[in-house]
C-alpha positions in Angstrom: 15.6 -46.8 -25.3 11.9 -45.9 -24.5 12.4 -42.2 -25.3 14.6 -42.8 -28.4 12.1 -45.1 -29.9 9.1 -42.7 -29.7 9.9 -40.4 -32.6 10.6 -43.5 -34.8 7.0 -44.7 -34.4 5.3 -43.2 -37.4 2.4 -41.0 -36.8 2.6 -41.3 -33.0 3.4 -39.0 -30.2 2.2 -39.8 -26.7 0.5 -37.3 -24.4 1.5 -39.3 -21.4 4.2 -41.8 -20.5 3.2 -44.1 -17.7 6.1 -45.6 -15.8 6.1 -48.5 -13.3 8.4 -48.9 -10.3 12.1 -48.0 -10.0 13.0 -49.8 -13.3 11.5 -47.0 -15.4 11.7 -44.2 -12.8 14.4 -42.3 -14.6 12.2 -41.6 -17.6 10.5 -38.6 -16.1 13.9 -37.1 -15.3 15.2 -37.8 -18.8 12.2 -36.2 -20.5 12.7 -33.0 -18.5 16.5 -32.8 -18.2 17.9 -34.6 -21.3 15.1 -34.1 -23.9 13.6 -30.8 -22.6 14.9 -28.7 -25.5 13.5 -31.1 -28.2 10.0 -29.9 -29.4 8.9 -33.5 -29.9 9.1 -34.2 -26.1 7.9 -30.8 -25.0 4.6 -31.2 -23.1 4.7 -35.0 -22.6 3.5 -35.7 -19.1 4.5 -38.6 -16.9 2.8 -40.9 -14.4 4.9 -43.1 -12.0 3.1 -46.0 -10.3 4.6 -47.5 -7.1 3.8 -51.2 -6.8 6.0 -51.9 -3.8 7.9 -49.0 -2.2 10.4 -51.5 -0.6 12.1 -51.9 -4.0 13.7 -48.6 -5.0 16.6 -49.2 -7.4 19.6 -48.1 -5.2 23.0 -47.9 -6.9 26.5 -46.5 -6.1 27.1 -42.8 -6.8 29.6 -43.4 -9.6 26.9 -44.4 -12.0 25.8 -40.7 -12.1 28.7 -39.9 -14.4 29.6 -43.3 -15.8 26.2 -44.3 -16.9 23.8 -41.4 -16.6 26.2 -38.6 -17.7 25.2 -36.4 -14.8 27.8 -34.4 -12.8 28.0 -35.2 -9.1 26.9 -32.4 -6.8 24.7 -30.6 -9.3 21.0 -29.9 -9.2 20.0 -33.1 -11.2 22.3 -35.2 -9.0 20.7 -33.8 -5.9 17.3 -34.9 -7.2 18.6 -38.5 -7.6 20.9 -38.8 -4.6 19.5 -40.2 -1.3 21.4 -41.4 1.7 24.7 -41.6 0.0 23.6 -43.4 -3.1 21.6 -43.0 -6.3 18.0 -43.8 -5.8 16.1 -44.3 -9.0 12.7 -44.3 -7.4 13.4 -41.0 -5.6 14.2 -39.4 -8.9 10.9 -40.7 -10.3 9.0 -39.2 -7.3 10.6 -35.8 -7.8 10.3 -35.5 -11.6 7.0 -37.3 -12.4 3.8 -35.2 -12.9 1.6 -37.7 -11.0 2.5 -40.5 -8.6 0.0 -43.3 -8.2 0.1 -46.4 -6.0 -2.1 -49.5 -6.0 -4.6 -48.7 -3.3 -5.9 -45.7 -1.5 -4.8 -46.9 2.0 -1.3 -47.7 0.8 -1.1 -44.2 -0.6 -1.8 -42.8 2.9 0.4 -45.3 4.7 3.6 -44.6 2.7 3.5 -41.0 3.9 4.5 -42.4 7.4 7.9 -43.6 8.6 6.6 -47.1 9.4 5.5 -47.8 5.8 7.6 -45.2 4.0 10.7 -47.3 3.5 12.9 -44.3 4.1 11.2 -42.2 1.4 8.3 -40.9 3.5 9.9 -37.4 3.7 10.2 -37.2 -0.1 6.6 -38.5 -0.5 5.2 -36.0 1.9 6.9 -33.3 -0.2 5.1 -34.7 -3.2 1.8 -35.6 -1.6 -0.2 -33.2 -3.7 0.4 -35.3 -6.8 0.0 -38.7 -5.0 -3.1 -40.9 -5.8 -4.2 -44.4 -4.8 -6.0 -46.5 -7.4 -6.7 -50.2 -6.7 -5.5 -52.9 -9.0 -8.0 -55.3 -10.5 -8.1 -58.9 -11.5 -9.0 -60.5 -14.9 -12.5 -61.8 -14.5 -12.1 -64.1 -17.5 -9.1 -65.9 -16.0 -10.6 -66.0 -12.4 -14.1 -67.3 -13.1 -15.2 -70.4 -11.2 -18.0 -70.9 -13.7 -15.4 -71.4 -16.6 -12.1 -72.2 -14.9 -10.5 -75.1 -16.7 -8.1 -75.8 -13.8 -10.7 -76.7 -11.2 -12.5 -80.1 -10.8 -16.1 -78.9 -10.5 -17.2 -75.6 -12.0 -19.7 -73.5 -10.1 -21.1 -70.0 -9.7 -21.9 -69.7 -6.0 -22.8 -73.2 -4.9 -21.0 -74.1 -1.7 -21.9 -77.7 -2.3 -20.0 -77.8 -5.6 -17.2 -75.8 -3.9 -17.0 -78.7 -1.4 -16.7 -81.1 -4.3 -13.5 -79.2 -5.3 -12.3 -79.5 -1.7 -12.5 -83.3 -1.9 -10.5 -83.3 -5.2 -7.8 -81.0 -3.7 -7.6 -83.1 -0.5 -7.0 -86.2 -2.7 -4.4 -84.4 -4.8 -2.3 -83.1 -1.9 -2.7 -86.1 0.3 -5.0 -84.9 3.0 -7.9 -86.9 4.4 -11.0 -86.4 2.3 -13.7 -84.6 4.3 -16.0 -82.1 2.7 -17.1 -80.6 6.1 -13.7 -79.9 7.7 -12.8 -76.2 7.4 -9.9 -75.8 4.8 -7.6 -72.8 5.1 -5.5 -71.8 2.1 -2.3 -69.8 1.8 -1.1 -68.9 -1.7 1.8 -66.4 -1.4 5.3 -65.5 -1.9 7.2 -66.8 1.1 8.5 -63.5 2.4 8.5 -61.6 5.7 6.2 -59.0 4.1 3.4 -61.6 4.1 3.1 -62.0 7.8 4.5 -65.5 7.9 6.3 -64.9 11.2 2.9 -64.5 12.8 1.6 -67.7 11.3 4.7 -69.7 12.3 4.3 -68.4 15.9 0.7 -69.8 16.2 1.0 -72.9 14.0 1.0 -75.4 16.8 -2.0 -73.8 18.4 -3.7 -73.6 15.0 -3.1 -77.3 14.3 -4.9 -78.2 17.6 -8.1 -77.1 15.8 -10.3 -79.5 13.8 -9.2 -78.1 10.4 -6.9 -78.6 7.4 -4.5 -76.2 5.6 -2.9 -76.1 2.2 0.2 -73.8 1.6 1.5 -73.0 -1.9 4.4 -70.7 -2.6 8.2 -70.2 -2.9 10.6 -67.7 -1.4 12.7 -67.3 1.7 14.3 -70.6 2.7 13.6 -69.9 6.4 9.8 -70.0 5.7 10.1 -72.9 3.3 11.9 -75.0 6.0 9.4 -73.9 8.7 6.4 -75.1 6.6 8.1 -78.4 5.8 8.7 -78.9 9.5 5.1 -78.3 10.4 3.9 -80.4 7.5 6.0 -83.3 8.8 4.6 -82.7 12.3 0.9 -82.5 11.2 0.7 -84.6 8.0 -3.0 -85.2 8.3 -3.8 -81.5 8.7 -1.2 -79.6 6.7 -0.1 -80.0 3.0 2.8 -77.8 1.8 3.8 -77.3 -1.8 6.9 -75.3 -2.3 6.6 -74.3 -5.9 5.0 -71.9 -8.3 2.0 -73.6 -9.9 -0.8 -71.4 -11.3 -3.1 -74.4 -11.8 -2.8 -75.5 -8.2 -3.4 -72.0 -7.1 -6.7 -71.9 -8.9 -7.6 -75.3 -7.3 -6.9 -73.8 -3.8 -8.9 -70.7 -4.4 -11.8 -72.9 -5.5 -11.5 -75.4 -2.7 -10.5 -73.5 0.4 -13.2 -72.1 2.8 -10.8 -69.4 4.0 -7.7 -67.7 2.6 -5.0 -66.3 5.0 -3.3 -63.0 4.3 -1.8 -61.7 7.6 0.5 -59.3 5.8 2.9 -56.9 7.5 2.2 -54.6 4.6 0.3 -55.1 1.4 0.3 -52.3 -1.3 -2.8 -53.9 -3.0 -3.0 -57.6 -2.8 -4.8 -59.7 -5.5 -5.2 -63.0 -3.7 -8.1 -61.7 -1.5 -9.9 -60.4 -4.6 -9.5 -63.8 -6.3 -10.6 -65.7 -3.2 -13.9 -63.7 -3.0 -14.5 -64.4 -6.7 -14.4 -68.1 -5.7 -16.6 -67.7 -2.6 -13.6 -68.1 -0.4 -13.5 -65.9 2.7 -10.4 -63.9 3.3 -8.8 -63.5 6.7 -6.5 -60.4 6.5 -4.6 -57.8 8.4 -6.0 -54.3 8.0 -3.3 -52.8 5.8 -3.0 -51.3 2.3 -5.3 -52.8 -0.3 -6.5 -55.5 2.2 -8.1 -52.8 4.2 -9.7 -51.3 1.1 -11.2 -54.5 -0.2 -12.1 -56.7 2.8 -15.0 -55.5 4.9 -14.8 -57.2 8.3 -17.9 -59.3 9.3 -20.2 -57.7 11.8 -22.3 -60.2 13.8 -24.8 -57.5 14.7 -25.6 -56.2 11.2 -24.6 -59.2 9.2 -22.5 -57.1 6.9 -19.0 -58.0 5.7 -17.1 -60.1 3.1 -14.3 -61.4 5.3 -12.5 -61.2 8.7 -9.7 -58.8 9.6 -7.4 -57.8 12.5 -5.6 -54.5 13.0 -2.3 -55.0 14.9 0.6 -57.0 13.7 0.2 -59.6 16.4 0.2 -63.4 16.2 -2.6 -63.9 18.7 -4.8 -61.3 17.1 -4.4 -63.4 13.9 -5.3 -66.6 15.9 -8.3 -64.9 17.5 -9.6 -63.8 14.1 -9.2 -67.3 12.6 -11.1 -68.7 15.6 -13.9 -66.1 14.9 -14.1 -67.2 11.3 -14.1 -70.9 12.3 -16.9 -70.3 14.8 -19.2 -68.7 12.1 -18.3 -71.4 9.6 -19.3 -74.2 12.0 -22.2 -72.6 13.8 -24.0 -70.3 11.4 -24.2 -71.6 7.9 -26.6 -68.9 6.8 -24.2 -66.1 7.9 -21.3 -67.9 6.2 -23.3 -68.0 3.0 -24.0 -64.3 3.3 -20.3 -63.5 3.7 -19.4 -65.5 0.6 -22.1 -63.9 -1.4 -21.1 -60.4 -0.3 -17.5 -61.1 -1.4 -18.6 -62.7 -4.7 -20.7 -59.6 -5.6 -17.8 -57.2 -5.1 -16.5 -55.7 -8.4 -12.7 -56.1 -8.5 -12.6 -56.3 -12.3 -10.3 -53.9 -14.2 -13.3 -51.9 -15.3 -13.5 -49.7 -12.2 -9.8 -49.2 -12.0 -9.5 -48.4 -15.7 -12.1 -45.7 -15.3 -10.0 -44.1 -12.6 -6.9 -44.2 -14.8 -8.8 -42.6 -17.7 -9.9 -39.8 -15.4 -6.3 -39.3 -14.3 -5.0 -39.3 -17.9 -7.6 -36.7 -19.0 -6.8 -34.5 -16.1 -3.1 -34.7 -16.8 -3.5 -34.2 -20.6 -5.5 -31.1 -20.1 
């Protein structure tokens, strides 16, 4: 449908077709193999962006002939087949002119078996055309100075941020206390997000003088686990199993720290949003989290968050303890960390410039 519609758009012929994930990954193949003899399509270049390599579009072999009109066992079929099935994403990797993914670190990680989701061999064969470009966030939507969803608007005032904490505590049923450290978790409830680590240390974490708000939906196992801990620690943990954009904004504006202990994270947006609201991210050093969160250094005072390297529950707990210690004992350092995060540029401007450079390179 995409390719058939192009000649019908009067006065328009694209230089580049930019495809996203497996859903559109057959377009590069179709341009080359099905439309290659048509002068209109000759010279059109393709970019394929991988947002999450885990999702590949895997289907039975019979669709080669029944749906795609491709003979089994031929050259084209070999470019689409992988591990006894048709793999749309593999076809996109082979046929696209440029492959991008959503952070520089993730672009390196997916070349390895641990992160490669079974396609690392194909990606290593295509590594010369692989680029990593960070996603961005919309600075008009995520702006604490103008956000209509939060109780008290602010630019960088941690006092006004604490006013939002009081409002959120009241909303979710936690004791109102502007000084207690508040941890936020806004996420899809999925094993990718490191929730197994969090569940493993939750009892130890709840021994601390702190509060936590969880917002998200997903795997029933994690939903039930959070409900269990919320019933066990009702004065410390509030859990909202739902999708609620307005409540997410309130958490970003109210929490002192945001947890992102991901097993893998192609880019991640929550840590960028958090820093925009002077909320300090606590992350695992993977993918876009490693590219955006600079770990706090007590000696130099540099850093915009806290991070840990290994996928290990007690490394996560240790890192939370470090953050809590700075929050409680060194207010000046904490303010510097929040300011460092707030001054980062995660708007689309920088990313758009990278894409423009890529398009120009490809068009030439």
